[in-house]
C-alpha positions in Angstrom: 8.2 -3.4 -12.8 9.2 -1.2 -10.4 11.2 -0.6 -6.7 10.0 0.9 -4.1 12.0 1.3 -0.7 10.1 0.0 2.6 10.6 1.2 6.2 13.0 -1.2 7.0 15.6 0.2 3.8 14.5 -2.9 1.9 13.9 -2.7 -1.9 11.1 -4.4 -3.0 9.8 -4.9 -6.7 6.0 -4.2 -7.7 4.4 -5.6 -10.6 2.2 -3.5 -13.2 -1.1 -4.6 -11.5 0.6 -3.2 -8.0 2.3 0.0 -9.1 -1.2 0.7 -10.9 -3.3 0.7 -7.8 -0.8 2.7 -5.4 -0.4 5.2 -7.9 -4.6 5.2 -8.6 -5.4 4.9 -4.8 -2.8 7.1 -3.1 -2.5 10.1 -5.6 -3.0 12.7 -2.8 -3.8 11.0 0.2 -2.4 9.1 3.3 -4.5 6.7 4.0 -7.3 4.4 2.0 -10.3 3.3 4.0 -11.5 -0.3 3.1 -14.6 0.5 2.0 -13.7 2.5 -0.9 -12.5 -0.8 -2.6 -13.6 -3.6 -4.4 -13.0 -7.1 -3.7 -9.6 -7.6 -6.2 -8.3 -3.9 -4.3 -8.8 -5.3 -1.0 -7.2 -8.5 -2.0 -4.0 -6.3 -3.6 -3.9 -4.2 -0.7 -3.8 -7.5 1.6 -0.9 -8.4 -0.3 0.8 -5.5 -0.4 0.7 -5.2 3.6 2.3 -9.2 3.6 5.2 -8.0 2.1 5.5 -4.5 3.6 4.5 -1.8 1.3 1.5 -0.9 2.7 0.5 -0.3 6.2 -3.2 -2.0 8.1 -4.1 -0.3 11.1 -7.6 -1.0 12.2 -9.8 1.6 14.5 -13.3 0.9 15.7 -13.7 -1.9 13.5 -12.9 0.1 10.5 -9.8 -0.8 8.3 -7.7 1.4 6.6 -4.3 0.9 4.7 -1.2 3.7 4.3 2.1 3.4 2.5 5.1 2.2 4.5 7.5 3.9 2.7 11.0 5.2 3.4 11.2 9.0 3.3 14.7 9.2 3.8 15.8 6.7 1.0 13.7 8.7 -1.8 
């Protein structure tokens, strides 16, 4: 388990699967297109959006995810 600080300054706990997903998919990139994810990873990403860890943006019918972290608290 790992704690992460979101933009609101709140600590949120991540389980092992969520942590592994974030480490693998957001290694050196800022945004992640939904098309690069399989169904399980899309479900994980949407769950993390609901908890405030990822931020989802939709432009031209394309969905991308980016980390929603508080850079000042790290």
